[in-house]
N, C-alpha and C positions, 0 to 999 in steps of 0.2 A: 448231352442235352440237345434236343431237336431244335431247329430254328424257331418253329411256332411257339414252343414253350419259352424260349429265350425272349422272343418278341413280346409275349404277354407279360413276362416278369419285368421287362424293361418298362413297358407301358404302365404297369401297376405301380412301379417305383416312381415314375415321373409324375403321375397324377397325384400321388400321395405327397410328394415333395412340393408340388405346385397346385395347391387346391383351387387357386383362382382359375388356372387353365382347365382343371377338371370340371368346374362349373360351366365354362364356355363350351367344353366338348360334350356336355350332357351327362357327365358322370357326377351324380349328386350326393355321393357318399361323404364328401368332404365340404359340403356347402357351408358349414359353420366354422370352418378352419381358415387360418391365414398361414403363409409360409414362415418357417423359422429362419430368421436372418442373422442369427448369431454367427460369429467367425468360426466357432468350433464346428457348427453344423454345415457351413458352407465348405469348409476344408474337407469334412467327411464326404460331402456330396462329390467333390472333385475326385477323391479316391474311388468312390463307388462308380462314377461315370467312366473312369479309366479302366476299371475292372470290366465294365460292360463293353467298352470299346475293344479290349483284348478278346473277349468272347465272340463279339460279332465279326472281328477280323478273321477268326479261325473256324467259326461254326460252318458245318456243311449244310448245303441247301439241296432240296429235293427236285426243284423245278425252276424255271425262268422267273416266274413271279416272286418266289421266295428270294431268289438272287437279287432282283431289283430292290426288294424291301431291305435286304441285308445291306446293300450298298447305300441305300437311303439312311439306314441307321448309322452306318459308319460316317457318312456325311454330316448328319445331325450331331453326333457325339463329338467329332473333331472340331466342329464349329463352336459348339457350346463350351468345350474345354478351352478353346482359344480365348473366349470372352471371360470365362471364370478364372482360369489359371494364369494366362499370359497378360491380358489387359486389366483384369481384375476391376471391372466396372463397379462391383459391389463395395469396393473400398473408396470409390471416387465420386459416386453419384448419390446425393442425399435426397433426391426427389421421392416423394411419397404419394404421387398421383395414382399409383397402382392400387392404392386403398380404395379409390373411387371405382376402379375396374372390378375390384372384388365385390362391390355392392351392385353394380350396374345390372348384370344379368339376373340377379335375384329380384330386383325391383321390376325389371322390364319384361323378362321373358315369362310367359304364362305357362310354365311346365308343371306347376303344382298350385294348390289353393293359396290365395294371397297370405293368409295368416301363417301358413307353414313357411313360405318363402321369406316373409318378414321376420320370423323368429330366427331363421338362419342368418339373415342380414344383421340383425341386432347382436347375435352372438359374435359375428365378425367385428362389429363396431366395438364390442366389449374388449376385444383383443388388440385394438389400436395401440393402447398405452404400452403393451408388452413389445410390440413390433417397433414402436418409435424409440423405446429405451434401447433395444437391440441395435438400431441404426445409429444412435448416438455413439456407440462404441465401435460398430463395424466400419462406418464411413470415417476412416481416420486419415485419408489422403484426398480430401475434397477438392473439386475443381471449382474455381470462383464462379464462372458463368452458370455452372449447374446448381450452385447454391442459390444464385439469383433466380433461376427458373423455379427451384423448389419454393422459394419465398413467394413467387408470383402464384404458384399453384395452390398453396395452402388455403387462401381465402375461397377459392372455388370448391375445394373439398369441404370446407366449413359450410358453404352455401348448400352443397349437396346434402349434408347432414340435416340442415334445416328443411330442405325439400323433402327428405324422407319422413320427417315428422308431419309435414303437410299431407303426404300420401297416407300416412297412418290415420290422421284425422278424417281425411276424405273417404277412406275405406272402412272407418269405424273399427280400427284395430282394437282387439280385446284388452290389451294391457298397455294403454297409451302412457300412463304415468311412468311405468318402468322404462318405456322407450325414451321418454324425455330425460330420465335420469342417466341412461346409458349414453345418449347423445351429448349431454352436458359434460360428462366425464371425458368423453373422447375429445370434445372441443378444448377442454382444459389441457389435455395431453398435447394437442396440436399447438396450443399457445406456447407451452413449454418448449416444444420442438422448434418453434419459430424463433424463440429467444436463443436457443442453442445454435441455430443456423447463423444468426447475426454475429455470434461470438466467433464461430469457426471461419467466417468469411474473411476476416482480416488476415488469416494465415493460410488461406486456400491458394492452390496453385493456379497459375494462368494457363497452363498447358492442357489442352483438351484434345489435341491432335495426335495422330499416330506417327511413328517413324515411317520412312519409305519401306523399310524391310517388313514392318508389321502390316502395313496396308497391302503390300504385295502378297504376304502370306494369307491375309483375309480373303483377297480376291481368288487366290488359289484354292483355299478351302471352300469357297462358294462355288467352285467348279466352273468359273467363268474363264474360258481359255483365251483371254485377251490381256495384254499388258496395259499399264496406265497410259502409256503413249498411244497405243492403238485405240483405246477407248476415247481419249481426247481427240484423236484424229477423226474418228467416227462422229463424235459429237459436233465437231466444227464442220464436218461435211454436211450433216443433217441440218445444222443451224443455218448454213448458207443456203441449202436447198429449200428449207421451209420459208426463209426470209424472201427468197425469189418467188416462191409460190404465193406468199402473202401479198406481194405487190400486184400479182395478177388478179387475186381475189378482190383486193381493194379497188382495182380498176373495174371489175365486174360490178361492184357495189357503188360505183361512181363517186368514190371518195379518195382522199389522198393519205389519210393517217388512220392509225389504229383507233384513236379517240373518236374520230368522226364515225368509223364503222361501229364502235360501241354505242354511240348515240342512236344509230339506226336500230340496233338490237333493243335498246332501251324503249324505243317507241313501238316495238313489236313484241309485246308480252301480254299475258292475261291481265284483265282489269282487276280481278280479285284473287285472293289466295285460294278460295274454293275452286275457281276456274283453273288456277295453276295445278292444284292437286288433281283435278279431273283430267287435265292434259297429261300429267305423269302417267296416269292409268291408261289413258288412250294410247300413249306411245308404247307402253308395255304390251298392250293387246296387238297393236300393229306390228311390233317387233316379233312377237311369238308367231304370228301368222306369216310374216315375211320369212322367218327361219324355216317354218314347216313347208311353206309353198315352194321355196327354193331348195329344199332338201339339204340344208347346210348343217343341221345338228339333229341328233335324236334327243329330244327333251325327256328327262327322267320322269317316270311315273310318280305321282304323289307330290311332286315339288309344287311349291306355291310361294308367291311373293305378295306380301301384304304392303300396300302403300297407304300411309296414314299421316295425319297431322301429328307433329310432335306433341306429346302430352304437355300441358301447361307447366307442370312441375319440372320439365326437363329443358325448357327453352333457354334457360340461362346457361346450361351446359352444352347445348347443341344449337348454335346460332344459325346454321344453314340446313344441313341434312346429315344423316348417318345411315349406314347399312349394317345390319346384324345377320350374319349367315346362319344357316340351319345347324343345329348341334348334331354331330354324327351319331351320338348315342341316345338321342331322343327319338321317339317314334315319328312324330310329325316333322317333315322336311320343309319347314316354313322359314323363309327369309323375311326380314322386316326392314322396310325402307321408310324412314320417317323424315318428313320435311317440315321445317319450322316456319310458321307464319311471321311476317314482319309488317309493321305499319306501311312501309314502302317496299314494294317488290323490287329487289335488287337485281344485280347482273346474273345471279345464279338462277333467276326465275323468268328469264326471257324464253320465248318458244325455242330458239336455236340452242341455248344453253341446256334447257331441260332435256331436249332430244339427245344431245351428245352425252350428257351425264347419265341418262337412263341406259344408253348403250354401254357405257363404262361400268356402271354400278350393277346393272340388272342383266339384260340379255344382249349379246351373249357374253357379257363381262362377268363381274365377280359373283353375282347370284348364281348364274348357270354353272360357273366354275365350281363354286362351293357345294352347290346342290348335287352335282355329279360326283364330286370327291367324297361327299358324306356317305356315299353308298359303298365305298371301298371296304373290303373285308380285312385288309392288313392294319393291324394296330399301329405299327410304326408310321405308316403314312399319314395317319391322323395327327401325328405330333409335328409334322412338317409344315412350313409356310415359306418356301424359298422365294424371296422377293423378286428375283429376276423372272420367275414364272408367274407368280401371283399378280404383281404390278405390271410386268411386261405384257401378260395376256390382256389385261383390261385396256391398256394403252394400244395394243395391237388391234383390239376389237374396234376402236374408233376409226382407224384407218381401213380396216377390213369392211366395215359397214359403208364407208365412202366408196370403196372399190365396187361393192355390190349394189350401190345406187340407193341405199336407204337414207344416207345423209347426202343429199344432192343439191341443196340450195346454196347460193353463195354465202349466206349468213351462217349456215351450218359448217361449211368449209372454213369460214373465218374462225369459228369457235375451235374447231379441230386444230387449225394451224397455230393459233395463239397458245393453245395448250402444248402442242408439239414443240414449239420454240422454247417454251418454259422447260419442258423435259430435257431438251438438248442442253439448255443452260445448267440444269441440275447436275448433269454429268461433269461438266467443267468445274462447277463449284464444289461438288462432292469430293472429287479427286484432289483439287488444289487446297481446299480448306482442310480436308482430313489429313493432309501431309504437311501442313504448315507453310505451303507455298502461296497461300492467299490469306490475308487477315480477315477477321470478322467484318470489319468496315468495308473492305474491298469486295467481299462477297455480297454484302447488302447492296452496294452501289452497282455491282455487276448485274444483279437481278432487276434492279430498277431500270437500268439503261437497256438491257437486252431482252428481258422477259415481260416487260410491261406491267410489273408489279408496283403498287404504291409503297411508300417507305414502311408503313405499319405491317403490311403483308410480307415484305421482304425481310424485316427483322424477325418476325415470327418464324418464317421459313428457315432462316440461317441458324437461329437458336436450336431448332429441331435437328438441323444437319450436324451440329457439333456433337450430338449424342448418338447419331446413327451412321457412322462412316460406312460407305459401301452400299447403303440402302437406296439413296435417292438416284444414283446412276442406273438402278435396275429398271426403271420405267422404259427408258429408251434402249438400253443395252439388251434388256429382255425382249423387247419388241423386235429389235434387230436379229436376235438369235432365233426367235420363232419364224421370222421371215426366211432366214437362212435354212432352217430345218425344212420348211415348207418347199422352198426352192429346190432343195435336194431331192425330196421325195416326189415332186411334181414330174420328175423325169421318168418315174416308174410307169411302165405300160398300164393303161386303163386307170390312171390316177383317179381316186375317189375322194372328193373333197369332204363329204360327210364322214367317211371312215377316218380320214386324217384328223378332223376336228374332234370326233368322238373319242379317239384314243387320247388325245391331249386332255380331254375333260374327265374321262372315266378312270384313268389310271391313278388319279389322286394328285395332290400338289407335290410333285417331284421336282428335284433340280432339273433344269432344262437339259443339262448335259446327259442325264440318264434317258431322256426321250429319244436320243439318237439310237440307243440300244433297243428301246421299246419299239420304235418304228421299224427298225431293221428286222426285228423278229416277227412283229405282228401285222405290219402293214404290207410288206412285199408279198 
């Protein structure tokens, strides 16, 4: 079998098994389906993925691009099998918030007429009861804190179902009565599942962390060539460095504390939400012109970023802002950035915060990254989302725009440094919490003391960290790896910055490790 044929076979299998992912990718063949979460099906999937892994490990490739895609497939399969077969999260995590993810793109993305998308959404809602019954049997080794998280998330999912009915009414959906019946049955199933969670909580395990050996294996499979101790050393180095730089910026702002600096930012923000939204659009325009004028990137043809107010029916789900990347298999490469209005404009809507966030989320951050990656011809590369590259890149962009002078005011440097300190703290918490060396309470207090988070924000952060070992460290470690990559290739004669940046963007969302090979072949 040729590599291209194997790649397509693998892609087709993955999107069929993961219909929610298919919808996000723009493959709309399975828009009315939900994944089968029975033990029997998941065990079959493990066997099938092992079979694909063996094939990708031995298949011959015809050229360099195929070889990179083959290595990417091996990376993805080994990592997926680690979670499915070794850690077996599907036996331990009872959260069903993914059911909201199943509905979100159907409601929000305008890829088809409303009635067609809503019919698909309702068919998925009809399948809630089946999935919930499967999970009652499949999740037989629950983790207590994840049961608590699931119980917290169910009311939000129930609210989303109510919101969908409001959307149906607002858009004069043709079969509103049937929609109401389907939603009513789904809510009853969720109520039953909630009672089930309360029962299993008493016998749930306290252990959410990995062993040292499991965490080391995870980092190795992520192709991050750094040990835990090396990453902790880097995090502490950056934390000290950023804290030192923060003192200088506070002095520039003529204040002594972070709270005093935040008050200055609070007094320098748009007067109304409409003005805040207008400023987002202005920053995007300025950024695109800045990137063109300084010849830093080649912007892809046809890409577009729509910045809009969060629709009223979504404000309960999205309290601040959210970004939705272009779907690779849809014709229009449109990213959508929604911003939620609030009675009082908060910290996220000061001028300095908006500017830094647009760099991170839009240009040259996530939107540019995903818009370029969506043009890739490799099927395998569309299945990847390596966090050390995806999150590392967006964090790198904040510092990059500081270097280039786009973010140059003391207030903007302050926002960058506050976030950079937080990302350094994330590395420390991620490693220690994920290996049982730091308790949940200690992690919360660490973030409050060192990352300037309030208690509510720190609690939410740490809850998420317990379910995603190895992810949170990727912001800073990924940025560090990109800087190391750039430093190595800056030594090449006639270094071309735009060519370097374009290779990072247009090769797709690959593990950063593979970019050393890409740069070595295509840059020199």
